[in-house]
Every structure is written in structure tokens, then in C-alpha cells.
HTML snippet that shows the backbone in 3Dmol.js (N, CA, C, O; Angstrom):
<script src="https://3Dmol.org/build/3Dmol-min.js"></script>
<div id="view" style="width:600px;height:400px;position:relative"></div>
<script>
const pdb = `
ATOM      1  N   UNK A   1      52.161 -74.560 -43.934  1.00  0.00           N
ATOM      2  CA  UNK A   1      51.098 -75.128 -44.405  1.00  0.00           C
ATOM      3  C   UNK A   1      50.970 -74.558 -45.963  1.00  0.00           C
ATOM      4  O   UNK A   1      51.586 -73.611 -46.453  1.00  0.00           O
ATOM      5  N   UNK A   2      50.081 -75.337 -46.530  1.00  0.00           N
ATOM      6  CA  UNK A   2      49.596 -75.075 -47.946  1.00  0.00           C
ATOM      7  C   UNK A   2      48.199 -74.847 -47.922  1.00  0.00           C
ATOM      8  O   UNK A   2      47.427 -75.795 -47.775  1.00  0.00           O
ATOM      9  N   UNK A   3      47.756 -73.560 -48.066  1.00  0.00           N
ATOM     10  CA  UNK A   3      46.314 -73.202 -48.060  1.00  0.00           C
ATOM     11  C   UNK A   3      45.601 -73.719 -49.172  1.00  0.00           C
ATOM     12  O   UNK A   3      44.373 -73.766 -49.092  1.00  0.00           O
ATOM     13  N   UNK A   4      46.219 -74.142 -50.270  1.00  0.00           N
ATOM     14  CA  UNK A   4      45.549 -74.501 -51.545  1.00  0.00           C
ATOM     15  C   UNK A   4      45.510 -76.128 -51.480  1.00  0.00           C
ATOM     16  O   UNK A   4      44.964 -76.773 -52.375  1.00  0.00           O
ATOM     17  N   UNK A   5      46.050 -76.665 -50.498  1.00  0.00           N
ATOM     18  CA  UNK A   5      45.942 -78.242 -50.280  1.00  0.00           C
ATOM     19  C   UNK A   5      44.522 -78.771 -50.237  1.00  0.00           C
ATOM     20  O   UNK A   5      43.713 -78.178 -49.524  1.00  0.00           O
ATOM     21  N   UNK A   6      44.182 -79.726 -50.863  1.00  0.00           N
ATOM     22  CA  UNK A   6      42.799 -80.439 -50.546  1.00  0.00           C
ATOM     23  C   UNK A   6      41.952 -79.991 -51.541  1.00  0.00           C
ATOM     24  O   UNK A   6      42.395 -79.555 -52.603  1.00  0.00           O
ATOM     25  N   UNK A   7      40.659 -80.066 -51.267  1.00  0.00           N
ATOM     26  CA  UNK A   7      39.577 -79.781 -52.310  1.00  0.00           C
ATOM     27  C   UNK A   7      38.390 -79.230 -51.534  1.00  0.00           C
ATOM     28  O   UNK A   7      38.453 -79.146 -50.308  1.00  0.00           O
ATOM     29  N   UNK A   8      37.414 -78.887 -52.146  1.00  0.00           N
ATOM     30  CA  UNK A   8      36.155 -78.257 -51.734  1.00  0.00           C
ATOM     31  C   UNK A   8      35.090 -79.128 -51.260  1.00  0.00           C
ATOM     32  O   UNK A   8      34.000 -78.606 -51.026  1.00  0.00           O
ATOM     33  N   UNK A   9      35.233 -80.294 -51.096  1.00  0.00           N
ATOM     34  CA  UNK A   9      34.113 -81.212 -50.817  1.00  0.00           C
ATOM     35  C   UNK A   9      33.441 -80.859 -49.457  1.00  0.00           C
ATOM     36  O   UNK A   9      32.216 -80.930 -49.351  1.00  0.00           O
ATOM     37  N   UNK A  10      34.226 -80.479 -48.421  1.00  0.00           N
ATOM     38  CA  UNK A  10      33.454 -80.145 -47.255  1.00  0.00           C
ATOM     39  C   UNK A  10      32.501 -78.975 -47.493  1.00  0.00           C
ATOM     40  O   UNK A  10      31.362 -79.010 -47.027  1.00  0.00           O
ATOM     41  N   UNK A  11      32.915 -78.007 -48.163  1.00  0.00           N
ATOM     42  CA  UNK A  11      32.124 -76.688 -48.388  1.00  0.00           C
ATOM     43  C   UNK A  11      30.932 -77.191 -49.423  1.00  0.00           C
ATOM     44  O   UNK A  11      29.809 -76.711 -49.275  1.00  0.00           O
ATOM     45  N   UNK A  12      31.158 -78.073 -50.376  1.00  0.00           N
ATOM     46  CA  UNK A  12      30.099 -78.523 -51.172  1.00  0.00           C
ATOM     47  C   UNK A  12      28.978 -79.330 -50.692  1.00  0.00           C
ATOM     48  O   UNK A  12      27.797 -79.059 -50.908  1.00  0.00           O
ATOM     49  N   UNK A  13      29.426 -80.382 -49.999  1.00  0.00           N
ATOM     50  CA  UNK A  13      28.430 -81.424 -49.483  1.00  0.00           C
ATOM     51  C   UNK A  13      27.555 -80.952 -48.425  1.00  0.00           C
ATOM     52  O   UNK A  13      26.513 -81.552 -48.159  1.00  0.00           O
ATOM     53  N   UNK A  14      27.984 -79.737 -47.709  1.00  0.00           N
ATOM     54  CA  UNK A  14      27.036 -79.351 -46.604  1.00  0.00           C
ATOM     55  C   UNK A  14      26.270 -78.095 -47.069  1.00  0.00           C
ATOM     56  O   UNK A  14      25.570 -77.465 -46.276  1.00  0.00           O
ATOM     57  N   UNK A  15      26.413 -77.720 -48.415  1.00  0.00           N
ATOM     58  CA  UNK A  15      25.740 -76.540 -48.868  1.00  0.00           C
ATOM     59  C   UNK A  15      24.166 -76.911 -48.902  1.00  0.00           C
ATOM     60  O   UNK A  15      23.742 -78.061 -49.021  1.00  0.00           O
ATOM     61  N   UNK A  16      23.399 -75.791 -48.782  1.00  0.00           N
ATOM     62  CA  UNK A  16      21.848 -76.017 -48.869  1.00  0.00           C
ATOM     63  C   UNK A  16      21.722 -76.352 -50.456  1.00  0.00           C
ATOM     64  O   UNK A  16      22.538 -75.935 -51.278  1.00  0.00           O
ATOM     65  N   UNK A  17      20.680 -77.097 -50.759  1.00  0.00           N
ATOM     66  CA  UNK A  17      20.443 -77.445 -52.219  1.00  0.00           C
ATOM     67  C   UNK A  17      21.517 -78.122 -52.775  1.00  0.00           C
ATOM     68  O   UNK A  17      21.936 -77.650 -53.832  1.00  0.00           O
ATOM     69  N   UNK A  18      22.106 -79.169 -52.307  1.00  0.00           N
ATOM     70  CA  UNK A  18      23.287 -79.710 -52.545  1.00  0.00           C
ATOM     71  C   UNK A  18      23.262 -80.435 -53.910  1.00  0.00           C
ATOM     72  O   UNK A  18      24.337 -80.719 -54.437  1.00  0.00           O
ATOM     73  N   UNK A  19      22.155 -80.734 -54.478  1.00  0.00           N
ATOM     74  CA  UNK A  19      22.003 -81.338 -55.709  1.00  0.00           C
ATOM     75  C   UNK A  19      22.798 -80.657 -56.758  1.00  0.00           C
ATOM     76  O   UNK A  19      23.546 -81.287 -57.506  1.00  0.00           O
ATOM     77  N   UNK A  20      22.640 -79.367 -56.818  1.00  0.00           N
ATOM     78  CA  UNK A  20      23.292 -78.367 -57.815  1.00  0.00           C
ATOM     79  C   UNK A  20      24.722 -78.303 -57.506  1.00  0.00           C
ATOM     80  O   UNK A  20      25.394 -77.554 -58.216  1.00  0.00           O
ATOM     81  N   UNK A  21      25.304 -78.953 -56.577  1.00  0.00           N
ATOM     82  CA  UNK A  21      26.768 -78.898 -56.365  1.00  0.00           C
ATOM     83  C   UNK A  21      27.379 -80.134 -56.748  1.00  0.00           C
ATOM     84  O   UNK A  21      28.551 -80.341 -56.433  1.00  0.00           O
ATOM     85  N   UNK A  22      26.731 -80.963 -57.379  1.00  0.00           N
ATOM     86  CA  UNK A  22      27.494 -82.176 -57.803  1.00  0.00           C
ATOM     87  C   UNK A  22      28.510 -82.180 -58.921  1.00  0.00           C
ATOM     88  O   UNK A  22      29.495 -82.919 -58.942  1.00  0.00           O
ATOM     89  N   UNK A  23      28.199 -81.314 -59.828  1.00  0.00           N
ATOM     90  CA  UNK A  23      29.180 -81.050 -60.887  1.00  0.00           C
ATOM     91  C   UNK A  23      30.335 -80.290 -60.318  1.00  0.00           C
ATOM     92  O   UNK A  23      31.423 -80.770 -60.637  1.00  0.00           O
ATOM     93  N   UNK A  24      30.380 -79.261 -59.582  1.00  0.00           N
ATOM     94  CA  UNK A  24      31.502 -78.516 -58.931  1.00  0.00           C
ATOM     95  C   UNK A  24      32.189 -79.719 -58.078  1.00  0.00           C
ATOM     96  O   UNK A  24      33.413 -79.820 -58.163  1.00  0.00           O
ATOM     97  N   UNK A  25      31.514 -80.588 -57.305  1.00  0.00           N
ATOM     98  CA  UNK A  25      32.225 -81.629 -56.391  1.00  0.00           C
ATOM     99  C   UNK A  25      33.012 -82.425 -57.278  1.00  0.00           C
ATOM    100  O   UNK A  25      34.178 -82.714 -57.013  1.00  0.00           O
ATOM    101  N   UNK A  26      32.365 -82.832 -58.431  1.00  0.00           N
ATOM    102  CA  UNK A  26      33.292 -83.769 -59.359  1.00  0.00           C
ATOM    103  C   UNK A  26      34.497 -82.963 -59.899  1.00  0.00           C
ATOM    104  O   UNK A  26      35.575 -83.546 -60.021  1.00  0.00           O
ATOM    105  N   UNK A  27      34.401 -81.893 -60.169  1.00  0.00           N
ATOM    106  CA  UNK A  27      35.534 -80.828 -60.661  1.00  0.00           C
ATOM    107  C   UNK A  27      36.517 -80.692 -59.650  1.00  0.00           C
ATOM    108  O   UNK A  27      37.720 -80.796 -59.887  1.00  0.00           O
ATOM    109  N   UNK A  28      36.005 -80.445 -58.438  1.00  0.00           N
ATOM    110  CA  UNK A  28      36.973 -80.243 -57.152  1.00  0.00           C
ATOM    111  C   UNK A  28      37.793 -81.501 -56.845  1.00  0.00           C
ATOM    112  O   UNK A  28      38.979 -81.417 -56.525  1.00  0.00           O
ATOM    113  N   UNK A  29      37.163 -82.637 -56.943  1.00  0.00           N
ATOM    114  CA  UNK A  29      37.905 -83.892 -56.708  1.00  0.00           C
ATOM    115  C   UNK A  29      38.840 -84.285 -57.779  1.00  0.00           C
ATOM    116  O   UNK A  29      39.893 -84.867 -57.520  1.00  0.00           O
ATOM    117  N   UNK A  30      38.462 -83.965 -59.026  1.00  0.00           N
ATOM    118  CA  UNK A  30      39.213 -84.343 -60.199  1.00  0.00           C
ATOM    119  C   UNK A  30      40.530 -83.364 -59.934  1.00  0.00           C
ATOM    120  O   UNK A  30      41.656 -83.846 -59.804  1.00  0.00           O
ATOM    121  N   UNK A  31      40.259 -81.896 -59.866  1.00  0.00           N
ATOM    122  CA  UNK A  31      41.594 -81.203 -59.774  1.00  0.00           C
ATOM    123  C   UNK A  31      42.390 -81.404 -58.520  1.00  0.00           C
ATOM    124  O   UNK A  31      43.591 -81.135 -58.568  1.00  0.00           O
ATOM    125  N   UNK A  32      41.805 -81.894 -57.271  1.00  0.00           N
ATOM    126  CA  UNK A  32      42.647 -82.250 -56.158  1.00  0.00           C
ATOM    127  C   UNK A  32      43.522 -83.441 -56.431  1.00  0.00           C
ATOM    128  O   UNK A  32      44.651 -83.464 -55.942  1.00  0.00           O
ATOM    129  N   UNK A  33      43.071 -84.463 -57.198  1.00  0.00           N
ATOM    130  CA  UNK A  33      43.766 -85.564 -57.654  1.00  0.00           C
ATOM    131  C   UNK A  33      45.010 -85.306 -58.677  1.00  0.00           C
ATOM    132  O   UNK A  33      46.132 -85.809 -58.620  1.00  0.00           O
ATOM    133  N   UNK A  34      44.513 -84.414 -59.594  1.00  0.00           N
ATOM    134  CA  UNK A  34      45.480 -83.944 -60.554  1.00  0.00           C
ATOM    135  C   UNK A  34      46.644 -83.235 -59.828  1.00  0.00           C
ATOM    136  O   UNK A  34      47.805 -83.434 -60.184  1.00  0.00           O
ATOM    137  N   UNK A  35      46.345 -82.443 -58.856  1.00  0.00           N
ATOM    138  CA  UNK A  35      47.298 -81.652 -58.360  1.00  0.00           C
ATOM    139  C   UNK A  35      48.145 -82.185 -57.194  1.00  0.00           C
ATOM    140  O   UNK A  35      49.276 -81.774 -56.937  1.00  0.00           O
ATOM    141  N   UNK A  36      47.462 -83.182 -56.482  1.00  0.00           N
ATOM    142  CA  UNK A  36      47.987 -83.661 -55.229  1.00  0.00           C
ATOM    143  C   UNK A  36      48.358 -85.170 -55.276  1.00  0.00           C
ATOM    144  O   UNK A  36      48.954 -85.649 -54.311  1.00  0.00           O
ATOM    145  N   UNK A  37      48.053 -85.913 -56.299  1.00  0.00           N
ATOM    146  CA  UNK A  37      48.198 -87.349 -56.463  1.00  0.00           C
ATOM    147  C   UNK A  37      48.965 -87.683 -57.703  1.00  0.00           C
ATOM    148  O   UNK A  37      48.393 -88.069 -58.723  1.00  0.00           O
ATOM    149  N   UNK A  38      50.238 -87.536 -57.617  1.00  0.00           N
ATOM    150  CA  UNK A  38      50.947 -87.649 -58.913  1.00  0.00           C
ATOM    151  C   UNK A  38      51.140 -89.187 -59.305  1.00  0.00           C
ATOM    152  O   UNK A  38      51.611 -89.434 -60.415  1.00  0.00           O
ATOM    153  N   UNK A  39      50.839 -90.098 -58.551  1.00  0.00           N
ATOM    154  CA  UNK A  39      50.931 -91.597 -58.736  1.00  0.00           C
ATOM    155  C   UNK A  39      49.757 -92.151 -59.866  1.00  0.00           C
ATOM    156  O   UNK A  39      49.865 -93.239 -60.432  1.00  0.00           O
ATOM    157  N   UNK A  40      48.745 -91.306 -60.063  1.00  0.00           N
ATOM    158  CA  UNK A  40      47.665 -91.772 -60.917  1.00  0.00           C
ATOM    159  C   UNK A  40      47.261 -90.919 -61.961  1.00  0.00           C
ATOM    160  O   UNK A  40      47.562 -89.728 -61.889  1.00  0.00           O
ATOM    161  N   UNK A  41      46.585 -91.376 -62.978  1.00  0.00           N
ATOM    162  CA  UNK A  41      46.018 -90.645 -64.137  1.00  0.00           C
ATOM    163  C   UNK A  41      44.460 -90.834 -63.832  1.00  0.00           C
ATOM    164  O   UNK A  41      43.896 -91.923 -63.722  1.00  0.00           O
ATOM    165  N   UNK A  42      43.889 -89.617 -63.718  1.00  0.00           N
ATOM    166  CA  UNK A  42      42.458 -89.738 -63.515  1.00  0.00           C
ATOM    167  C   UNK A  42      41.687 -89.860 -64.868  1.00  0.00           C
ATOM    168  O   UNK A  42      41.851 -89.093 -65.816  1.00  0.00           O
ATOM    169  N   UNK A  43      40.766 -90.991 -64.841  1.00  0.00           N
ATOM    170  CA  UNK A  43      39.993 -91.120 -66.050  1.00  0.00           C
ATOM    171  C   UNK A  43      38.705 -90.533 -65.915  1.00  0.00           C
ATOM    172  O   UNK A  43      38.193 -89.847 -66.800  1.00  0.00           O
ATOM    173  N   UNK A  44      38.180 -90.788 -64.834  1.00  0.00           N
ATOM    174  CA  UNK A  44      36.778 -90.116 -64.709  1.00  0.00           C
ATOM    175  C   UNK A  44      36.378 -89.985 -63.222  1.00  0.00           C
ATOM    176  O   UNK A  44      36.790 -90.787 -62.384  1.00  0.00           O
ATOM    177  N   UNK A  45      35.587 -88.980 -62.929  1.00  0.00           N
ATOM    178  CA  UNK A  45      35.086 -88.676 -61.559  1.00  0.00           C
ATOM    179  C   UNK A  45      33.561 -88.417 -61.805  1.00  0.00           C
ATOM    180  O   UNK A  45      33.168 -87.662 -62.695  1.00  0.00           O
ATOM    181  N   UNK A  46      32.718 -89.106 -60.943  1.00  0.00           N
ATOM    182  CA  UNK A  46      31.199 -88.982 -61.079  1.00  0.00           C
ATOM    183  C   UNK A  46      30.628 -88.907 -59.816  1.00  0.00           C
ATOM    184  O   UNK A  46      30.825 -89.872 -59.078  1.00  0.00           O
ATOM    185  N   UNK A  47      29.942 -87.947 -59.387  1.00  0.00           N
ATOM    186  CA  UNK A  47      29.267 -87.744 -58.195  1.00  0.00           C
ATOM    187  C   UNK A  47      27.788 -87.865 -58.484  1.00  0.00           C
ATOM    188  O   UNK A  47      27.253 -87.138 -59.321  1.00  0.00           O
ATOM    189  N   UNK A  48      27.098 -88.815 -57.769  1.00  0.00           N
ATOM    190  CA  UNK A  48      25.679 -89.140 -57.985  1.00  0.00           C
ATOM    191  C   UNK A  48      24.947 -89.086 -56.694  1.00  0.00           C
ATOM    192  O   UNK A  48      25.433 -89.565 -55.669  1.00  0.00           O
ATOM    193  N   UNK A  49      23.726 -88.480 -56.731  1.00  0.00           N
ATOM    194  CA  UNK A  49      22.826 -88.569 -55.589  1.00  0.00           C
ATOM    195  C   UNK A  49      22.100 -89.870 -55.559  1.00  0.00           C
ATOM    196  O   UNK A  49      21.753 -90.406 -56.611  1.00  0.00           O
ATOM    197  N   UNK A  50      21.848 -90.415 -54.355  1.00  0.00           N
ATOM    198  CA  UNK A  50      21.091 -91.634 -54.214  1.00  0.00           C
ATOM    199  C   UNK A  50      19.639 -91.234 -54.528  1.00  0.00           C
ATOM    200  O   UNK A  50      19.093 -90.296 -53.947  1.00  0.00           O
ATOM    201  N   UNK A  51      19.058 -91.953 -55.433  1.00  0.00           N
ATOM    202  CA  UNK A  51      17.613 -91.711 -55.795  1.00  0.00           C
ATOM    203  C   UNK A  51      16.605 -91.788 -54.674  1.00  0.00           C
ATOM    204  O   UNK A  51      15.625 -91.048 -54.591  1.00  0.00           O
ATOM    205  N   UNK A  52      16.930 -92.769 -53.793  1.00  0.00           N
ATOM    206  CA  UNK A  52      16.137 -92.876 -52.537  1.00  0.00           C
ATOM    207  C   UNK A  52      16.218 -92.101 -51.484  1.00  0.00           C
ATOM    208  O   UNK A  52      15.227 -91.811 -50.813  1.00  0.00           O
ATOM    209  N   UNK A  53      17.587 -91.624 -51.189  1.00  0.00           N
ATOM    210  CA  UNK A  53      18.020 -90.804 -50.189  1.00  0.00           C
ATOM    211  C   UNK A  53      18.985 -89.715 -50.735  1.00  0.00           C
ATOM    212  O   UNK A  53      20.199 -89.889 -50.830  1.00  0.00           O
ATOM    213  N   UNK A  54      18.334 -88.576 -51.084  1.00  0.00           N
ATOM    214  CA  UNK A  54      19.087 -87.597 -52.050  1.00  0.00           C
ATOM    215  C   UNK A  54      20.144 -86.770 -50.969  1.00  0.00           C
ATOM    216  O   UNK A  54      20.857 -85.856 -51.384  1.00  0.00           O
ATOM    217  N   UNK A  55      20.151 -87.140 -49.752  1.00  0.00           N
ATOM    218  CA  UNK A  55      21.216 -86.657 -48.744  1.00  0.00           C
ATOM    219  C   UNK A  55      22.472 -87.481 -48.949  1.00  0.00           C
ATOM    220  O   UNK A  55      23.495 -87.151 -48.350  1.00  0.00           O
ATOM    221  N   UNK A  56      22.463 -88.514 -49.743  1.00  0.00           N
ATOM    222  CA  UNK A  56      23.546 -89.539 -49.850  1.00  0.00           C
ATOM    223  C   UNK A  56      24.097 -89.398 -51.107  1.00  0.00           C
ATOM    224  O   UNK A  56      23.391 -89.561 -52.102  1.00  0.00           O
ATOM    225  N   UNK A  57      25.407 -89.084 -51.203  1.00  0.00           N
ATOM    226  CA  UNK A  57      26.095 -88.826 -52.610  1.00  0.00           C
ATOM    227  C   UNK A  57      27.259 -89.663 -52.716  1.00  0.00           C
ATOM    228  O   UNK A  57      28.129 -89.631 -51.846  1.00  0.00           O
ATOM    229  N   UNK A  58      27.336 -90.432 -53.754  1.00  0.00           N
ATOM    230  CA  UNK A  58      28.573 -91.351 -54.019  1.00  0.00           C
ATOM    231  C   UNK A  58      29.486 -90.662 -55.060  1.00  0.00           C
ATOM    232  O   UNK A  58      28.988 -90.196 -56.085  1.00  0.00           O
ATOM    233  N   UNK A  59      30.700 -90.595 -54.836  1.00  0.00           N
ATOM    234  CA  UNK A  59      31.621 -90.058 -55.520  1.00  0.00           C
ATOM    235  C   UNK A  59      32.452 -91.277 -56.129  1.00  0.00           C
ATOM    236  O   UNK A  59      33.206 -91.898 -55.380  1.00  0.00           O
ATOM    237  N   UNK A  60      32.332 -91.626 -57.446  1.00  0.00           N
ATOM    238  CA  UNK A  60      33.272 -92.634 -58.178  1.00  0.00           C
ATOM    239  C   UNK A  60      34.336 -92.166 -58.767  1.00  0.00           C
ATOM    240  O   UNK A  60      34.199 -91.260 -59.589  1.00  0.00           O
ATOM    241  N   UNK A  61      35.538 -92.657 -58.485  1.00  0.00           N
ATOM    242  CA  UNK A  61      36.800 -92.192 -59.204  1.00  0.00           C
ATOM    243  C   UNK A  61      37.388 -93.410 -60.033  1.00  0.00           C
ATOM    244  O   UNK A  61      37.724 -94.446 -59.460  1.00  0.00           O
ATOM    245  N   UNK A  62      37.493 -93.257 -61.308  1.00  0.00           N
ATOM    246  CA  UNK A  62      38.291 -94.319 -62.270  1.00  0.00           C
ATOM    247  C   UNK A  62      39.621 -93.605 -62.399  1.00  0.00           C
ATOM    248  O   UNK A  62      39.722 -92.393 -62.593  1.00  0.00           O
ATOM    249  N   UNK A  63      40.682 -94.493 -62.271  1.00  0.00           N
ATOM    250  CA  UNK A  63      42.072 -94.055 -62.367  1.00  0.00           C
ATOM    251  C   UNK A  63      42.787 -95.054 -62.840  1.00  0.00           C
ATOM    252  O   UNK A  63      42.372 -96.208 -62.733  1.00  0.00           O
ATOM    253  N   UNK A  64      44.045 -94.745 -63.474  1.00  0.00           N
ATOM    254  CA  UNK A  64      45.062 -95.740 -63.719  1.00  0.00           C
ATOM    255  C   UNK A  64      46.323 -95.377 -63.041  1.00  0.00           C
ATOM    256  O   UNK A  64      46.830 -94.264 -63.180  1.00  0.00           O
ATOM    257  N   UNK A  65      46.874 -96.385 -62.252  1.00  0.00           N
ATOM    258  CA  UNK A  65      48.192 -96.146 -61.718  1.00  0.00           C
ATOM    259  C   UNK A  65      49.281 -95.982 -62.558  1.00  0.00           C
ATOM    260  O   UNK A  65      49.639 -96.935 -63.250  1.00  0.00           O
ATOM    261  N   UNK A  66      49.915 -94.826 -62.609  1.00  0.00           N
ATOM    262  CA  UNK A  66      50.934 -94.550 -63.696  1.00  0.00           C
ATOM    263  C   UNK A  66      52.111 -95.449 -63.776  1.00  0.00           C
ATOM    264  O   UNK A  66      52.558 -95.618 -64.911  1.00  0.00           O
ATOM    265  N   UNK A  67      52.679 -96.034 -62.834  1.00  0.00           N
ATOM    266  CA  UNK A  67      53.784 -97.066 -62.894  1.00  0.00           C
ATOM    267  C   UNK A  67      53.448 -98.284 -63.477  1.00  0.00           C
ATOM    268  O   UNK A  67      54.215 -98.833 -64.267  1.00  0.00           O
ATOM    269  N   UNK A  68      52.184 -98.842 -63.107  1.00  0.00           N
ATOM    270  CA  UNK A  68      51.988-100.072 -63.472  1.00  0.00           C
ATOM    271  C   UNK A  68      50.756-100.251 -64.664  1.00  0.00           C
ATOM    272  O   UNK A  68      50.426-101.329 -65.159  1.00  0.00           O
ATOM    273  N   UNK A  69      50.265 -99.134 -64.937  1.00  0.00           N
ATOM    274  CA  UNK A  69      49.027 -99.033 -65.868  1.00  0.00           C
ATOM    275  C   UNK A  69      47.978 -99.828 -65.377  1.00  0.00           C
ATOM    276  O   UNK A  69      47.215-100.337 -66.198  1.00  0.00           O
ATOM    277  N   UNK A  70      47.811-100.017 -64.184  1.00  0.00           N
ATOM    278  CA  UNK A  70      46.770-100.846 -63.497  1.00  0.00           C
ATOM    279  C   UNK A  70      45.439 -99.881 -63.300  1.00  0.00           C
ATOM    280  O   UNK A  70      45.488 -98.847 -62.634  1.00  0.00           O
ATOM    281  N   UNK A  71      44.233-100.355 -63.973  1.00  0.00           N
ATOM    282  CA  UNK A  71      43.105 -99.554 -63.786  1.00  0.00           C
ATOM    283  C   UNK A  71      42.351 -99.938 -62.454  1.00  0.00           C
ATOM    284  O   UNK A  71      42.137-101.103 -62.116  1.00  0.00           O
ATOM    285  N   UNK A  72      41.997 -98.889 -61.779  1.00  0.00           N
ATOM    286  CA  UNK A  72      41.345 -99.155 -60.427  1.00  0.00           C
ATOM    287  C   UNK A  72      40.016 -98.260 -60.404  1.00  0.00           C
ATOM    288  O   UNK A  72      39.730 -97.453 -61.288  1.00  0.00           O
ATOM    289  N   UNK A  73      39.345 -98.487 -59.407  1.00  0.00           N
ATOM    290  CA  UNK A  73      38.124 -97.879 -59.062  1.00  0.00           C
ATOM    291  C   UNK A  73      37.976 -97.624 -57.624  1.00  0.00           C
ATOM    292  O   UNK A  73      38.188 -98.516 -56.802  1.00  0.00           O
ATOM    293  N   UNK A  74      37.578 -96.297 -57.254  1.00  0.00           N
ATOM    294  CA  UNK A  74      37.422 -96.011 -55.877  1.00  0.00           C
ATOM    295  C   UNK A  74      36.131 -95.252 -55.626  1.00  0.00           C
ATOM    296  O   UNK A  74      35.905 -94.295 -56.366  1.00  0.00           O
ATOM    297  N   UNK A  75      35.308 -95.537 -54.734  1.00  0.00           N
ATOM    298  CA  UNK A  75      33.994 -94.965 -54.497  1.00  0.00           C
ATOM    299  C   UNK A  75      33.970 -94.577 -53.106  1.00  0.00           C
ATOM    300  O   UNK A  75      34.211 -95.403 -52.226  1.00  0.00           O
ATOM    301  N   UNK A  76      33.670 -93.263 -52.828  1.00  0.00           N
ATOM    302  CA  UNK A  76      33.603 -92.711 -51.446  1.00  0.00           C
ATOM    303  C   UNK A  76      32.155 -92.019 -51.331  1.00  0.00           C
ATOM    304  O   UNK A  76      31.687 -91.260 -52.180  1.00  0.00           O
ATOM    305  N   UNK A  77      31.567 -92.384 -50.212  1.00  0.00           N
ATOM    306  CA  UNK A  77      30.268 -91.799 -49.921  1.00  0.00           C
ATOM    307  C   UNK A  77      30.316 -90.626 -49.188  1.00  0.00           C
ATOM    308  O   UNK A  77      31.014 -90.529 -48.178  1.00  0.00           O
ATOM    309  N   UNK A  78      29.503 -89.559 -49.697  1.00  0.00           N
ATOM    310  CA  UNK A  78      29.444 -88.225 -48.881  1.00  0.00           C
ATOM    311  C   UNK A  78      27.860 -88.165 -48.466  1.00  0.00           C
ATOM    312  O   UNK A  78      26.996 -88.752 -49.117  1.00  0.00           O
ATOM    313  N   UNK A  79      27.605 -87.421 -47.359  1.00  0.00           N
ATOM    314  CA  UNK A  79      26.284 -87.305 -46.949  1.00  0.00           C
ATOM    315  C   UNK A  79      26.055 -85.780 -47.097  1.00  0.00           C
ATOM    316  O   UNK A  79      26.867 -84.937 -46.715  1.00  0.00           O
ATOM    317  N   UNK A  80      24.780 -85.490 -47.732  1.00  0.00           N
ATOM    318  CA  UNK A  80      24.478 -84.097 -47.975  1.00  0.00           C
ATOM    319  C   UNK A  80      23.201 -83.670 -47.155  1.00  0.00           C
ATOM    320  O   UNK A  80      22.408 -84.522 -46.754  1.00  0.00           O
ATOM    321  N   UNK A  81      23.043 -82.464 -46.943  1.00  0.00           N
ATOM    322  CA  UNK A  81      21.860 -81.796 -46.362  1.00  0.00           C
ATOM    323  C   UNK A  81      22.046 -81.706 -44.955  1.00  0.00           C
ATOM    324  O   UNK A  81      23.111 -81.907 -44.371  1.00  0.00           O
ATOM    325  N   UNK A  82      20.884 -81.373 -44.404  1.00  0.00           N
ATOM    326  CA  UNK A  82      20.581 -81.068 -42.883  1.00  0.00           C
ATOM    327  C   UNK A  82      20.463 -82.331 -42.232  1.00  0.00           C
ATOM    328  O   UNK A  82      19.774 -83.259 -42.657  1.00  0.00           O
ATOM    329  N   UNK A  83      21.225 -82.350 -41.078  1.00  0.00           N
ATOM    330  CA  UNK A  83      20.963 -83.545 -40.182  1.00  0.00           C
ATOM    331  C   UNK A  83      19.688 -83.318 -39.228  1.00  0.00           C
ATOM    332  O   UNK A  83      19.654 -82.435 -38.371  1.00  0.00           O
ATOM    333  N   UNK A  84      18.716 -84.160 -39.465  1.00  0.00           N
ATOM    334  CA  UNK A  84      17.399 -83.982 -38.708  1.00  0.00           C
ATOM    335  C   UNK A  84      17.647 -84.550 -37.240  1.00  0.00           C
ATOM    336  O   UNK A  84      18.252 -85.584 -36.956  1.00  0.00           O
ATOM    337  N   UNK A  85      17.055 -83.655 -36.382  1.00  0.00           N
ATOM    338  CA  UNK A  85      16.819 -83.936 -34.950  1.00  0.00           C
ATOM    339  C   UNK A  85      15.992 -84.975 -34.676  1.00  0.00           C
ATOM    340  O   UNK A  85      14.894 -84.985 -35.233  1.00  0.00           O
ATOM    341  N   UNK A  86      16.307 -85.907 -33.889  1.00  0.00           N
ATOM    342  CA  UNK A  86      15.414 -87.070 -33.438  1.00  0.00           C
ATOM    343  C   UNK A  86      14.307 -86.745 -32.772  1.00  0.00           C
ATOM    344  O   UNK A  86      13.542 -87.625 -32.378  1.00  0.00           O
TER     345      UNK A  86
END
`;
const viewer = $3Dmol.createViewer("view");
viewer.addModel(pdb, "pdb");
viewer.setStyle({}, {cartoon: {color: "spectrum"}});
viewer.zoomTo();
viewer.render();
</script>
């Protein structure tokens, strides 16, 4: 097993006051891609909280595929905060 494999998103997205963790989330995603995905060059990583629902965070990743130099974009939603009981 590789204890350093992956990134810190699970710890960051469920942290209290998660708005302050957007920048560390971006850094964690960028470092994980640089370390574990050799097929791409990372151009930009941006984590943004939804203005209507701050418990919803979108992480956008701009990257270029190294072999073909094709520019792509990937968006992955994360949900922050405490889950409310119905």
C-alpha cells in the first residue's frame, strides 16, 4: 500500500467552516494530479463554493493531455458541511 497515494479532499470537504479550506483543496487536487497522473499537464485547479448553497463546492480542473496536447476540462462537485436531519 502507498500511504501517500491520493489527496486530502475527504478531510477538507467535511471540515467545519469549510469555506476556508477551498485554497488547500485546490492545492491538494493539483498536487495529487502532478504526483499520480503522469498523462496530463495541469493548467489550473479552482474550487468554488456555490453562492446559493455554500455546502456545495465545484472543483474545476483545466489540463492538457501530454501525448496529444489536447486541452480538456473536468468538473467534480463536492458537498461540504453538516448533513441536516430531516
